[in-house]
Residue, then its C-alpha position, 0 to 999 in steps of 0.5 A: m433956357p428959351k422957350k423953344l428948348r423948354n417946348i422940346g423938353i415938355i414934348s420929350l417928357l410927356t412922350i416918355i410918360s406916354r410910352v411908359l403908360g403904353l408899356v403898362r398897358d400893354q402889359l395889362s392886356a398881356a397878363i389878362f389875355g396872354t396871346s389868345m384869340f381875343n388879343d389878337a382880334f383886338v390888335t387886328a381890329f384896332s389897326l383898321p381905325n388907326l390906319f384911316r386915323r393916319l390917312l385922314g387925321e395925323g400926317a397928311l392933314t396936319a402937314t397941310f392944314v398947318p401952313m394954311l392956318q398959319e397964313e390965315l392967322h397972319e392975315n386975319g388973326n385968331s378969328g380967321a384961323f378959328d373960321l378955318l378950323n370950323k370949316v376943316v372940322s366940319k368937313l372931317l366930321l362929315a368925312t369920317g361920319v360917313l366912313v365910320s357908318l359904312a365900316m360899321i355896317i359892313f363889318s356887322e355883316a361879317r357872319l354873312v361870308t361863311g366858312l371863316d375861323e371864329r377869330w375872323y368874325l371876332a375881329a369884325d365885331l371888334t372893329v364894329l365897336l372900335f371904328p367910332y374911334l377914328a372920328f374922335v382922333c381925326v377931330a383931335a388931330a386938327l384941334n391939336a395942329t391949331l393949338n401947335v400954331l398958337q404955340r400951345f404944346t402941352e395939350p397935344a403932347l398929352s393926347p396919347i396919355w389920355l388914350n393909355l390912361a382910359m384903356i388901363l383904367s377901363l380894362g384894369g378897373a371896370g373890365l376886371h370888376f364887371a366882366h366875368t368872360p374874356m369877351g366881356e373884358i375885351r369889350w371893356l377894352c374897347v370902351g376904353v378906347l372910345v372913352g380915350g378918343f373922346f378925351q383926345m377930342i374934348v381936351p384940346a377943344v376946351v382949351l381952344v374954346r377958352a382961346g376964343w374958339r366958337p365951334s360951328f358947323d360950316l360946310a360953306p365953300s372955302l378956297r383954303v379948304q380946297e387948297i388943303i384938300a388938293l395938297m393932301v392927295p400926295g401926302l395921302f398916297g405916301t401915308a397910305i402906302y406906309q400904313i397899308n404895309i403895316l396892316v397887311s403884315r398885321f393881317l398875315a400874322f392874324s391869319l397864320t396862328v392864334s397869337a402871331a398878331t399879338m406877338m408881332f404887335y408887342a415886340n414892334r412896340l418894345m422896339e419902338l420905345p427907344i426910337g419914340v423918344f430919342a428919334i423924335a427929339v433928334s428929329t425936332v432939333v435937326y429938321p428945322l435946321i436942315a430946312k432952313h439951310a435948304v430954304q437958303g441954299r446952304f447945302a454944304e451946311m444942310a449936309d453937315d447938320y443932316r449927318k450930325g443928326i444921323r450920327l446922333i441917331l446911331i450913337i444911341n440906337v445901334p447899342a440899344a438894338v444890340g442890347l434889345a437883341l441879346l437880352s430880348e428873352p429876359i426883357v420879354r419875361l420881366l415885362f410880360e410874363r404873368g398872368q395868361f402870358s406864358a413861359m412859351d409865349t416868351r420863347m416865341m416873342a424874344p426872337l421877334l423882339a431880336l429881329f425887330a431890334v435889328g431893324m431899329p437903326f435903319f428905321s430911325v435913319v429913315n425918318l430923319t432921311v425923309r425929312a431931308f427930302y421934305a426940306v428940299k420940297d420933294t415928296t415924291t421920291p420918298v412915295r416911290i421908294a415907300l412903294v419899293d418898300f411895300v412890294v419887298n415886304v409883301a413879297l418876302s412875307l408871303i415866301l418866308r411865312e411859309w417856312l418861318g411863320v411869324v418869324g418870317l413876317v418880321l424878317a421880311s419887314t426888317t429887310a424891307i426897312i433896310v432896303q428903303m434906307v438904302l434906297l433913300q440914302r441913294a436917292l438924296a446923295r444923287r439929288l444933292s451930292g454932298m448929302t453922301l454918308a461917306p464922311l460918317w464911316p469913321s464914326v460908323g466904325k467906332i460905334l460898331l466897335a464900342s457896340l461889339v464890346m458892349g455886346l461881349v459884356v452883356a452876352v458873357g454877363w447874361r451867360w453867367m447870370r442864367t446859372m445862378d437864376a432863382v425865382i422871386h415871389i412878389t405878392r401874386f407875381t414870380v420874377h426871375s433874379s437873373d432878368l432883374v440883374a439883366s435889366f438893372g445890372l447889365i444894361p447899365l454895365g453894358m451902357l458904361a462899357y459902350a461909353l468908355v470905348l467911345w471915349l477912348l476912340r475919340i468919338e465925334g458927336w458927343d457935344e454936337l446936339l449941345a452945339i445944334l441946341r446952342r445954335r438954336r438958342n442964338s437964333a431963338 
C-alpha cells in the first residue's frame, strides 16, 4: 500500500478512535450530570474558547500557514521552517495571552450584572476556568500543521484523543473520587479540558524538538508572517460566520430551559459520528483530485470526480440519516439513559437527533462543495452564502423557538444547512457549467428507493420489537432488550436490505472509491 494511502488509513482509524472516546466522554458526563444546569453551563462555556480556537488556531491559520511553511521548507530547509514556526507561535502566544487574560477578567466580573438566572453566572464562572485552553490548542494547531508539512500525520491525528482521554480520566476518576458536589465534579471536568489541551500542545512539541526544532520567543518582523496574517483575514471572516452561527444557537438554547443546550449538544455529536469518519475520508481522497484538475484546467474531469465524491457521500449518509431518525429513541436510550440521564431526557432528545439526522447528508455535501470552490481559488462565494445561512438560521430560530422550543432551534439549523447546500451548488454550477448535479439524479433515485426499503424494514422491525421489550440488569445499569436488538440486529439487517436493493438496481459508485484510490496510487 502506498504511503499516501497508509496515511489516510491511519487518520481514519485514529478519527474513529477519537469519535468513540468522545462518545464515551459524553456518556460519562450525561450519566453524572444528566441535563442539569451544570451540564448546560459547561457546554455553553466550552463553546467560547472553541469559537476562538477555530478562528485563531485551526481553519484560517492552518490554511494560510501550511503553504508558507512549505515555501520556507523548500527554500531554506528545516532551519528556515523552524524559524518561521517560532515567529508564528510567538505571535500566537501573544495574541491568545491577551485574549485569554481579557476574557478571564471580563467573565470573572459577571455578577456585576444583576438579575440574571443563576445558570448564566455559572456559565461565566466556568468560562473563566476554561478559557486558557484556547492558548494551548492554538499553539497545538501550528505545531500539528508543521508536522503535517514534514509528513508526520500520526501525532496530529492523536490530538483530539488526548483531550477526550484527559476529560474521561479527570471526571470519571478524580472527579468521582475527590468531588462530593456537582460543582466539584464540573470543576474536575474543566481541569480535564486544560490537561487535555496541554497534552495536545506538548506532544507535537516534543516530536518537533526531536526533529530539530529549538523553541524560542521571536517577535522580529517577518514578511512571511505578515503575508500569513493578510491571507488569514478573509478566512477568519468566513470561519467566524460559521462559528458564531453555532454559538448563537447554543446561547439561544441555553436561554430557553435548563437542559436545552445539553440536549442539542449531545444530539449534534451523535449526528456527527458518521460524518466525522466517512466524510473526512471522502474529502481526503477527492479534494486533492479536483484541486489538481482545477489547476490543470481539466474541468470536465474535475466535475466527474466531484460528482463521484457526492455520490459516495450520499450512498453512506442517506441511509445513515434514515436509520438515525427511525431509531433515535433506542439509540439515545442505549447510549445515554443511565445515572442522572432520565427516561424523560431520552424522550426529549430523540426528536432532536431525528431532526439533526435529516440535515446530515446536506451537511456532508456542503463540506465537499465548499472544497470545490477552494479548488478554483474562490473563497468569497462560500463566505457570502455562509452569511445567508447565518441569517436564515438566526431568523428561523427566533421565530420557531417561541412555538417549538429547542425543537424549533434544531429545525432552524437543519433548514439553514439545506438552504446553504442548494445555494452553494447553484453558485458552483453557474461558475463552472459542468459542475451540475443533474447526471446524479438517477443514482439519487436509486439511493432514495433503497433507503425507503431499508426504512420500512427498520420501522416494522422496531414496531414489533417494542411489543416484546424486556429490561435486562447489567451490574448497576439497566438495558432494554429491544434497544440491544435494534442496535445490533435491526441496523445490520437494514444495511443488508439497503445493499441488496442497490445491487439489484445496479447503483453506480460502489467501485468508484477503489478507482479513485487506484488513480492516486498510480500518480503517487
